[in-house]
MARMIZA-807253 format. One record per residue: x, y, z of N, C-alpha, C in turn; chain; residue in one letter; residue number from 1. Coordinates in Angstrom, 1 decimal. Example, Ala and Ser with C-alpha at 12.3 -4.5 7.8 and 13.67 -1.06 7.14 Angstrom:
% residues 2
{{13.2,-5.7,7.8},{12.3,-4.5,7.8},{13.2,-3.3,7.8},'A','A',1},
{{12.8,-2.2,7.1},{13.7,-1.1,7.1},{12.9,0.0,7.9},'A','S',2},
//
This chain:
% residues 194
{{19.6,-15.2,-9.9},{20.6,-16.0,-9.9},{18.8,-16.7,-10.1},'A','M',1},
{{18.4,-17.1,-11.9},{17.0,-18.4,-12.1},{17.6,-18.7,-13.2},'A','V',2},
{{16.1,-20.2,-12.2},{17.1,-21.0,-13.3},{15.4,-20.7,-14.4},'A','T',3},
{{16.0,-21.3,-15.2},{14.8,-21.4,-16.4},{14.5,-20.0,-16.2},'A','G',4},
{{15.3,-19.7,-17.3},{15.4,-18.2,-18.0},{14.1,-17.4,-18.3},'A','L',5},
{{14.3,-18.5,-19.7},{12.8,-18.3,-20.5},{12.0,-17.9,-19.5},'A','S',6},
{{11.2,-18.6,-18.9},{9.7,-19.1,-18.0},{10.6,-17.9,-17.3},'A','A',7},
{{11.5,-17.1,-16.7},{11.4,-15.9,-15.6},{11.0,-14.9,-16.2},'A','H',8},
{{11.7,-14.8,-17.6},{11.1,-13.8,-18.4},{10.0,-13.2,-19.0},'A','I',9},
{{9.0,-14.4,-19.1},{8.3,-14.5,-19.2},{7.3,-13.4,-17.8},'A','L',10},
{{7.6,-13.5,-16.7},{7.0,-13.2,-15.6},{7.1,-11.9,-16.4},'A','T',11},
{{7.8,-11.2,-16.3},{8.2,-9.7,-16.7},{7.5,-9.2,-17.4},'A','H',12},
{{7.4,-9.3,-18.3},{6.3,-9.4,-19.9},{4.9,-9.2,-19.3},'A','S',13},
{{4.1,-8.8,-20.0},{2.6,-8.4,-20.6},{2.0,-9.9,-20.5},'A','Q',14},
{{3.0,-10.8,-21.5},{2.1,-11.9,-21.7},{1.6,-12.9,-20.5},'A','E',15},
{{-0.2,-12.8,-20.6},{-0.1,-13.9,-19.2},{-1.1,-15.0,-19.9},'A','K',16},
{{0.1,-15.8,-20.4},{-1.0,-17.0,-21.2},{-1.7,-17.9,-20.9},'A','Q',17},
{{-1.6,-18.2,-19.2},{-1.9,-19.7,-18.5},{-3.5,-19.4,-17.9},'A','L',18},
{{-4.3,-19.5,-18.3},{-5.4,-19.0,-17.6},{-6.2,-19.8,-16.1},'A','A',19},
{{-6.7,-19.5,-15.4},{-7.1,-20.4,-14.6},{-8.5,-20.7,-15.0},'A','C',20},
{{-8.4,-22.0,-15.2},{-9.9,-22.8,-15.6},{-11.0,-21.9,-14.7},'A','P',21},
{{-11.2,-21.9,-12.8},{-11.6,-21.0,-12.3},{-12.3,-19.7,-12.5},'A','H',22},
{{-11.5,-18.8,-13.0},{-11.8,-17.1,-12.3},{-10.8,-16.9,-13.8},'A','C',23},
{{-11.8,-15.1,-14.4},{-10.4,-14.7,-14.9},{-9.7,-14.5,-15.1},'A','P',24},
{{-8.6,-14.6,-13.8},{-7.1,-15.1,-14.2},{-6.2,-15.7,-14.5},'A','V',25},
{{-5.4,-15.0,-15.4},{-4.1,-15.1,-16.4},{-3.1,-14.7,-15.5},'A','K',26},
{{-1.6,-16.0,-16.3},{-0.2,-16.5,-15.3},{0.0,-16.2,-16.5},'A','M',27},
{{1.5,-16.3,-16.3},{2.4,-16.4,-17.0},{3.5,-17.4,-16.2},'A','A',28},
{{3.0,-17.6,-15.5},{3.7,-18.9,-14.2},{3.1,-20.4,-14.2},'A','D',29},
{{3.6,-20.9,-14.1},{2.7,-22.6,-13.6},{2.5,-22.5,-12.5},'A','K',30},
{{4.2,-22.3,-11.6},{4.0,-22.6,-10.1},{2.8,-21.3,-9.9},'A','G',31},
{{2.8,-20.7,-10.4},{1.9,-19.6,-9.8},{0.8,-19.8,-10.0},'A','N',32},
{{0.7,-20.0,-11.5},{-1.3,-20.4,-11.7},{-1.6,-21.8,-10.7},'A','L',33},
{{-0.2,-22.6,-10.2},{-0.7,-23.7,-9.8},{-0.8,-23.2,-8.1},'A','S',34},
{{-0.3,-22.1,-7.5},{-0.7,-21.7,-6.3},{-1.2,-21.4,-5.9},'A','R',35},
{{-1.8,-21.0,-6.7},{-3.2,-19.6,-6.8},{-4.7,-20.9,-7.2},'A','H',36},
{{-4.4,-21.6,-7.3},{-5.5,-22.6,-7.1},{-5.9,-23.2,-6.3},'A','I',37},
{{-5.1,-23.3,-5.3},{-4.8,-24.7,-4.3},{-5.7,-24.1,-3.4},'A','Q',38},
{{-4.3,-22.3,-3.9},{-4.9,-21.8,-2.7},{-6.8,-21.0,-2.7},'A','A',39},
{{-7.0,-20.3,-4.0},{-8.1,-19.1,-4.0},{-9.4,-20.9,-3.9},'A','V',40},
{{-8.6,-21.4,-4.8},{-10.1,-22.2,-5.6},{-10.3,-22.9,-4.7},'A','H',41},
{{-9.2,-24.2,-3.8},{-9.5,-25.8,-3.4},{-9.2,-25.4,-2.7},'A','L',42},
{{-8.7,-24.1,-1.7},{-8.5,-23.3,-0.2},{-7.8,-24.8,0.4},'A','K',43},
{{-6.2,-25.2,-0.1},{-5.4,-26.7,0.4},{-5.0,-25.8,1.6},'A','K',44},
{{-5.0,-26.1,2.5},{-4.2,-26.3,3.9},{-2.6,-26.3,3.6},'A','V',45},
{{-2.0,-24.8,3.8},{-0.6,-25.9,3.4},{0.7,-26.0,4.0},'A','V',46},
{{-0.4,-25.6,5.4},{1.2,-24.8,7.2},{0.2,-24.8,8.1},'A','R',47},
{{-0.2,-25.7,9.2},{-0.3,-25.4,10.8},{0.4,-24.9,11.4},'A','T',48},
{{0.3,-23.9,11.8},{0.0,-23.8,13.6},{0.6,-24.4,14.4},'A','C',49},
{{1.8,-25.0,14.8},{1.5,-26.2,15.6},{0.7,-25.4,17.3},'A','E',50},
{{1.3,-24.4,17.5},{1.1,-23.6,18.4},{-0.4,-23.0,19.5},'A','P',51},
{{-0.6,-22.6,17.7},{-2.4,-22.5,18.3},{-3.1,-22.7,17.2},'A','C',52},
{{-2.5,-23.7,15.8},{-3.7,-24.6,15.4},{-4.7,-23.7,14.6},'A','G',53},
{{-3.7,-22.7,14.4},{-4.1,-22.0,12.7},{-4.2,-22.5,11.7},'A','R',54},
{{-4.4,-23.0,10.3},{-4.6,-23.5,9.0},{-4.4,-22.4,8.3},'A','E',55},
{{-2.9,-22.4,7.0},{-2.6,-21.4,6.6},{-3.1,-21.8,5.0},'A','F',56},
{{-3.2,-21.3,3.9},{-3.1,-21.5,2.9},{-1.7,-20.9,2.0},'A','L',57},
{{-1.2,-20.9,2.5},{0.2,-19.8,1.5},{1.6,-19.6,2.9},'A','H',58},
{{2.3,-20.0,2.1},{3.5,-20.4,3.4},{4.3,-18.8,3.6},'A','V',59},
{{4.2,-18.2,2.8},{4.7,-17.0,3.3},{3.7,-15.7,4.5},'A','N',60},
{{2.5,-16.8,5.2},{1.6,-16.6,5.2},{1.9,-16.8,6.3},'A','L',61},
{{1.8,-18.1,6.3},{2.4,-19.0,7.5},{3.8,-18.7,8.2},'A','Y',62},
{{5.0,-18.0,7.7},{5.8,-17.9,8.4},{5.7,-15.8,9.0},'A','K',63},
{{4.6,-15.4,8.2},{4.7,-14.2,8.9},{3.7,-14.1,9.8},'A','Y',64},
{{2.6,-15.1,10.8},{2.3,-15.7,11.4},{3.0,-16.1,12.6},'A','H',65},
{{4.0,-17.1,12.3},{4.8,-16.9,12.6},{5.7,-16.5,13.8},'A','M',66},
{{6.4,-15.9,12.8},{7.4,-14.5,13.3},{6.7,-12.9,14.1},'A','L',67},
{{5.2,-13.0,13.5},{4.8,-12.1,14.0},{4.2,-12.1,15.4},'A','S',68},
{{3.7,-13.2,15.9},{2.8,-13.5,16.6},{3.8,-14.4,18.2},'A','V',69},
{{3.9,-15.8,17.1},{5.4,-16.7,18.1},{6.6,-16.0,18.2},'A','H',70},
{{6.8,-15.0,17.9},{8.4,-15.1,17.7},{9.7,-16.1,17.5},'A','R',71},
{{9.4,-16.6,16.1},{9.7,-17.8,15.7},{9.6,-17.7,14.0},'A','I',72},
{{11.2,-18.1,14.3},{12.0,-18.1,12.4},{12.3,-17.2,12.9},'A','G',73},
{{13.4,-16.7,11.3},{14.4,-15.8,11.3},{14.4,-14.4,10.8},'A','K',74},
{{14.6,-13.2,11.0},{14.7,-11.6,10.6},{15.8,-11.6,10.0},'A','T',75},
{{15.0,-10.7,9.5},{16.1,-10.1,8.0},{16.5,-8.5,8.5},'A','F',76},
{{17.4,-8.4,9.6},{17.3,-6.9,9.9},{18.5,-6.2,9.3},'A','D',77},
{{17.9,-4.7,9.8},{18.9,-3.4,9.0},{20.0,-2.9,9.3},'A','C',78},
{{21.5,-3.1,8.6},{22.5,-2.6,9.4},{23.2,-1.2,9.4},'A','D',79},
{{21.8,-1.0,9.0},{22.2,0.5,9.1},{21.5,1.0,11.0},'A','V',80},
{{19.8,0.6,11.0},{19.5,1.0,12.0},{18.8,-0.2,12.6},'A','C',81},
{{18.5,0.1,13.5},{17.5,-0.9,14.1},{16.6,-2.2,13.6},'A','V',82},
{{16.0,-1.6,13.3},{14.8,-2.4,12.9},{15.8,-4.1,11.8},'A','K',83},
{{13.5,-4.4,12.5},{13.6,-6.0,11.9},{12.7,-6.4,10.5},'A','K',84},
{{12.6,-7.0,10.6},{11.6,-7.0,9.1},{11.7,-9.0,9.4},'A','F',85},
{{10.3,-9.3,9.1},{9.6,-11.2,8.7},{9.6,-11.2,7.4},'A','N',86},
{{10.2,-10.3,6.1},{10.3,-11.2,5.0},{11.9,-9.5,4.8},'A','T',87},
{{12.4,-10.1,2.9},{13.7,-10.1,3.3},{13.0,-8.9,1.6},'A','L',88},
{{11.7,-8.9,1.3},{11.5,-7.9,0.3},{11.4,-6.3,1.1},'A','A',89},
{{10.5,-6.5,2.7},{10.1,-5.5,3.4},{11.8,-5.2,4.2},'A','G',90},
{{12.7,-5.9,3.8},{13.6,-4.9,4.6},{14.0,-4.0,2.8},'A','L',91},
{{14.3,-4.9,2.2},{15.3,-4.2,1.1},{14.2,-3.3,1.1},'A','K',92},
{{12.9,-2.8,0.6},{12.3,-1.5,0.3},{12.0,-0.2,2.0},'A','I',93},
{{12.2,-0.8,3.4},{13.1,0.0,3.5},{13.9,0.4,3.5},'A','H',94},
{{15.0,-0.3,3.3},{16.2,-0.1,2.6},{16.4,1.0,1.8},'A','K',95},
{{16.0,1.5,0.2},{15.5,2.0,-0.2},{14.4,3.2,-0.2},'A','I',96},
{{14.0,3.0,0.6},{12.7,4.3,1.0},{13.7,5.2,2.7},'A','S',97},
{{14.3,4.5,3.1},{15.0,5.4,4.4},{16.0,5.3,4.2},'A','L',98},
{{17.0,4.8,3.5},{18.9,5.0,3.3},{19.3,4.6,2.4},'A','H',99},
{{19.0,5.7,1.1},{19.1,5.8,0.5},{18.3,6.9,-0.3},'A','T',100},
{{19.7,8.0,-0.9},{19.1,9.3,-2.5},{18.6,8.7,-3.0},'A','N',101},
{{19.1,7.4,-4.2},{18.9,7.5,-5.2},{16.7,7.5,-5.6},'A','E',102},
{{16.8,8.1,-7.0},{15.5,7.7,-7.8},{15.2,7.7,-8.6},'A','K',103},
{{15.4,6.1,-8.8},{15.2,5.5,-10.1},{14.4,5.1,-10.8},'A','R',104},
{{12.6,5.8,-10.9},{11.7,5.8,-11.7},{11.4,6.7,-11.9},'A','F',105},
{{11.3,7.3,-12.6},{11.0,8.3,-13.6},{9.5,8.3,-14.3},'A','E',106},
{{8.8,9.5,-14.2},{7.4,9.7,-14.5},{7.1,9.6,-15.4},'A','C',107},
{{6.6,8.7,-17.2},{6.6,9.4,-18.2},{5.6,10.7,-18.7},'A','G',108},
{{4.8,10.6,-17.5},{4.0,12.3,-18.3},{4.6,13.0,-17.2},'A','T',109},
{{4.8,13.4,-16.5},{5.5,15.2,-15.6},{7.0,14.8,-14.8},'A','C',110},
{{8.2,13.3,-15.8},{8.9,13.8,-15.3},{9.7,13.7,-13.7},'A','G',111},
{{8.6,13.5,-12.6},{8.3,13.2,-10.9},{9.5,12.1,-10.5},'A','M',112},
{{10.4,12.0,-9.9},{10.9,10.5,-9.5},{11.1,10.2,-8.6},'A','M',113},
{{11.2,8.6,-8.6},{10.4,7.8,-7.3},{11.6,7.0,-7.0},'A','F',114},
{{11.6,6.6,-5.7},{12.8,5.6,-5.0},{12.1,4.1,-5.7},'A','K',115},
{{11.3,4.3,-5.3},{10.3,2.6,-5.4},{9.4,2.8,-6.4},'A','L',116},
{{9.3,1.2,-7.5},{8.3,0.9,-8.7},{6.6,1.3,-8.3},'A','K',117},
{{6.7,0.9,-7.0},{5.3,1.3,-6.8},{4.7,2.3,-6.2},'A','H',118},
{{5.4,3.1,-5.7},{4.8,4.2,-5.8},{5.1,5.4,-6.9},'A','T',119},
{{5.6,4.6,-8.0},{5.8,5.6,-9.4},{4.4,5.3,-9.5},'A','L',120},
{{4.3,4.0,-9.5},{1.9,3.4,-9.8},{1.1,4.4,-8.9},'A','R',121},
{{1.9,4.1,-7.8},{0.7,4.6,-6.8},{-0.1,6.1,-7.9},'A','T',122},
{{2.1,6.6,-8.3},{1.5,8.7,-8.0},{1.2,8.7,-9.7},'A','H',123},
{{0.7,7.6,-10.9},{0.4,7.5,-11.6},{-1.3,6.6,-11.7},'A','E',124},
{{-1.6,6.0,-11.3},{-3.1,6.1,-10.7},{-4.2,7.4,-9.9},'A','K',125},
{{-3.0,7.7,-9.6},{-3.3,8.6,-8.5},{-3.9,10.9,-9.1},'A','R',126},
{{-2.6,10.4,-9.4},{-2.0,11.8,-9.7},{-2.7,11.9,-11.6},'A','V',127},
{{-2.0,11.3,-12.5},{-2.6,11.0,-14.0},{-3.9,9.9,-14.7},'A','H',128},
{{-4.3,8.8,-13.7},{-5.3,8.7,-13.9},{-6.7,9.8,-13.7},'A','S',129},
{{-7.3,8.6,-14.2},{-8.8,9.3,-13.9},{-10.2,9.0,-13.3},'A','A',130},
{{-9.0,7.2,-13.2},{-9.3,6.3,-12.5},{-10.0,6.8,-10.6},'A','E',131},
{{-10.7,6.0,-10.8},{-11.6,6.6,-9.2},{-12.4,5.2,-8.8},'A','K',132},
{{-11.3,4.3,-8.4},{-11.8,2.8,-7.5},{-12.8,3.3,-6.5},'A','P',133},
{{-12.7,4.0,-5.9},{-12.8,3.4,-4.5},{-14.4,4.1,-3.8},'A','F',134},
{{-15.2,3.7,-4.1},{-16.6,4.6,-3.6},{-17.2,5.0,-3.3},'A','A',135},
{{-18.3,5.6,-2.6},{-18.5,6.5,-1.4},{-19.7,5.7,-1.1},'A','C',136},
{{-19.9,5.2,0.0},{-21.1,4.0,0.4},{-22.5,4.6,0.2},'A','G',137},
{{-22.7,5.5,0.5},{-24.1,6.6,0.5},{-24.8,7.5,-0.7},'A','Q',138},
{{-23.3,7.8,-0.8},{-23.8,8.8,-2.5},{-22.8,7.9,-3.7},'A','C',139},
{{-23.4,8.5,-5.0},{-22.5,8.1,-6.1},{-21.2,8.3,-6.7},'A','P',140},
{{-20.4,9.1,-5.5},{-19.7,10.2,-5.5},{-18.5,8.8,-5.7},'A','K',141},
{{-17.3,8.6,-6.6},{-16.5,8.3,-6.6},{-14.6,8.6,-6.1},'A','R',142},
{{-13.2,8.1,-5.6},{-12.5,9.0,-5.5},{-11.2,8.0,-5.7},'A','F',143},
{{-10.2,8.9,-5.6},{-8.9,8.5,-6.8},{-8.5,7.6,-5.6},'A','K',144},
{{-7.8,7.5,-4.1},{-7.5,6.6,-3.5},{-8.9,6.6,-1.8},'A','S',145},
{{-8.4,6.1,-1.3},{-8.9,5.1,-0.1},{-9.1,6.5,0.9},'A','P',146},
{{-8.0,7.4,0.9},{-7.9,8.9,2.5},{-9.0,9.8,1.7},'A','Y',147},
{{-9.6,10.1,-0.1},{-10.3,10.7,0.1},{-11.3,10.4,-0.5},'A','G',148},
{{-12.4,9.3,0.2},{-13.4,8.1,-0.1},{-13.3,8.8,2.1},'A','K',149},
{{-12.7,7.9,2.8},{-12.6,8.1,4.1},{-12.9,9.6,4.5},'A','K',150},
{{-12.8,10.8,4.4},{-12.6,12.2,4.7},{-13.9,12.6,3.9},'A','S',151},
{{-14.4,12.0,3.0},{-16.0,12.1,2.6},{-16.5,12.0,2.1},'A','H',152},
{{-16.6,10.6,2.8},{-17.7,9.9,4.4},{-17.8,10.6,5.1},'A','E',153},
{{-17.0,11.2,6.4},{-17.4,12.0,7.4},{-18.4,13.1,7.5},'A','L',154},
{{-17.7,13.6,5.9},{-18.9,14.8,5.7},{-20.7,14.2,5.4},'A','T',155},
{{-20.7,12.7,5.7},{-21.6,12.3,5.4},{-22.6,12.2,7.4},'A','H',156},
{{-21.9,12.1,7.8},{-22.1,11.5,9.6},{-22.3,13.2,10.1},'A','S',157},
{{-22.3,14.3,10.1},{-22.1,15.5,10.1},{-21.5,15.9,11.0},'A','G',158},
{{-19.9,15.5,10.7},{-18.7,15.7,11.8},{-18.1,17.1,11.0},'A','Q',159},
{{-18.1,17.7,11.5},{-17.6,19.3,11.6},{-15.6,19.1,12.8},'A','V',160},
{{-15.2,20.4,11.3},{-14.3,20.6,11.8},{-13.8,21.7,12.4},'A','F',161},
{{-14.2,22.1,13.6},{-14.1,23.6,14.3},{-12.9,24.3,14.3},'A','A',162},
{{-12.4,25.7,14.3},{-12.1,26.4,14.1},{-11.2,26.9,15.7},'A','C',163},
{{-10.4,26.4,16.7},{-9.9,26.3,17.8},{-10.0,27.9,17.9},'A','T',164},
{{-9.4,29.1,16.9},{-9.2,30.8,17.4},{-10.7,31.8,17.0},'A','T',165},
{{-11.1,30.9,15.8},{-12.4,31.9,15.4},{-13.5,31.1,15.7},'A','C',166},
{{-15.0,31.4,15.5},{-16.0,30.1,14.7},{-16.6,29.9,13.6},'A','D',167},
{{-15.8,29.9,13.0},{-16.1,28.9,12.0},{-15.4,27.3,12.2},'A','K',168},
{{-16.4,26.8,11.0},{-16.1,25.3,11.0},{-16.6,24.5,9.3},'A','S',169},
{{-15.8,23.6,9.5},{-15.7,22.9,8.5},{-15.8,21.7,7.8},'A','Y',170},
{{-16.1,21.4,7.1},{-17.1,19.7,6.5},{-15.6,18.9,6.2},'A','R',171},
{{-14.4,19.3,5.8},{-13.5,18.7,6.0},{-12.3,19.4,7.0},'A','Y',172},
{{-11.9,18.3,7.4},{-10.3,19.2,8.0},{-8.7,19.7,7.3},'A','K',173},
{{-8.7,19.1,5.4},{-8.2,19.7,4.3},{-8.6,22.0,5.0},'A','S',174},
{{-9.6,21.4,4.9},{-10.1,23.5,4.5},{-10.1,23.6,6.1},'A','L',175},
{{-10.4,22.9,7.1},{-9.7,24.1,8.2},{-8.2,24.1,8.1},'A','L',176},
{{-7.2,22.8,7.5},{-5.9,23.2,8.2},{-5.7,24.4,6.5},'A','Q',177},
{{-6.0,24.3,5.6},{-5.9,25.8,5.1},{-7.1,27.3,5.1},'A','R',178},
{{-7.8,27.7,6.4},{-8.3,28.3,7.1},{-7.3,28.8,8.4},'A','H',179},
{{-6.8,27.9,8.9},{-5.8,28.2,9.8},{-4.7,28.7,9.4},'A','T',180},
{{-3.9,27.9,8.6},{-2.6,28.7,7.9},{-3.1,29.7,7.2},'A','K',181},
{{-4.1,30.5,6.2},{-4.2,31.3,5.6},{-4.5,32.6,6.8},'A','K',182},
{{-5.7,32.3,7.6},{-6.3,33.2,8.2},{-5.4,33.5,9.6},'A','Q',183},
{{-4.6,32.1,10.1},{-4.4,32.5,11.8},{-3.1,32.4,12.0},'A','H',184},
{{-2.1,32.1,10.6},{-0.6,31.7,10.3},{-0.2,33.4,11.3},'A','S',185},
{{0.3,34.1,10.7},{0.5,35.9,11.4},{-0.2,35.9,12.4},'A','S',186},
{{-1.3,35.4,13.0},{-1.1,35.9,14.8},{-0.8,34.7,15.7},'A','L',187},
{{0.5,33.3,15.3},{0.9,32.6,15.7},{2.5,32.8,15.4},'A','G',188},
{{2.8,33.8,14.4},{3.9,34.5,14.0},{4.6,35.8,15.3},'A','E',189},
{{3.3,36.7,15.2},{3.2,37.8,16.5},{3.3,37.4,17.5},'A','V',190},
{{2.3,36.2,18.5},{2.5,36.0,19.4},{3.7,34.9,19.6},'A','G',191},
{{4.3,34.7,18.8},{5.7,34.0,19.1},{6.8,34.6,19.6},'A','M',192},
{{7.1,36.4,18.5},{7.8,36.9,18.7},{8.1,38.0,20.4},'A','E',193},
{{6.2,38.3,20.5},{6.4,38.8,22.4},{6.5,37.5,23.4},'A','H',194},
//
C-alpha cells in the first residue's frame, strides 16, 4: 500500500530526475534525495544509542545496531524455522531463498531461472557482462567477482596448494580440486570398496 502512487511509480522507472547538488547521484524520490544529502554530505546524526553513545546517520542502521549489539527492538521471526531477522526485508529474502521453490526471474540471455531479482542481476553481471570491476592490488588484472580477485591475489603471496596424495602443487585451489577429482577420485573409490 502506498500513498502518492505517481511518485512511487517513478521509483520503478529509470527516470531519476532529481540531482544531488553535491555529487553526480540522481534520484526519483525527494525523500530519498533528502536523506542522501543529510547522511552522506551533511553527516547529520539522526539517532544516538543511549547505552553506548554511538551516533547514526540513518535510522535503519540505528535499529540494526540496537538489535544486533544490545538485543533491543523488534525481530522478524520466520514461521517455518527458528531463524530471526533484524529487518522485514531480511526475513522475506530468507523465506524466498530457503522455503520456496518458485523461480520467477528469468535471465534474458541464457534462460536460467532465479528466485531473487538481485541473484539474477549478479548472474547477469558475472556471467554475461564483460565488466570486471574488481582489480588486483598488485598487477593490472581485473576480475568479475571479489572471489576471483582474492583467489588471484593469493598467487602474488607465493602460497601454493599442495596435493596430499602426490607431489603436485598448484597456485590456485580450484586447480588442485580439479587435479584431485581427475587424478585421485578413482583411488578414493577403490579404497572405499575394501
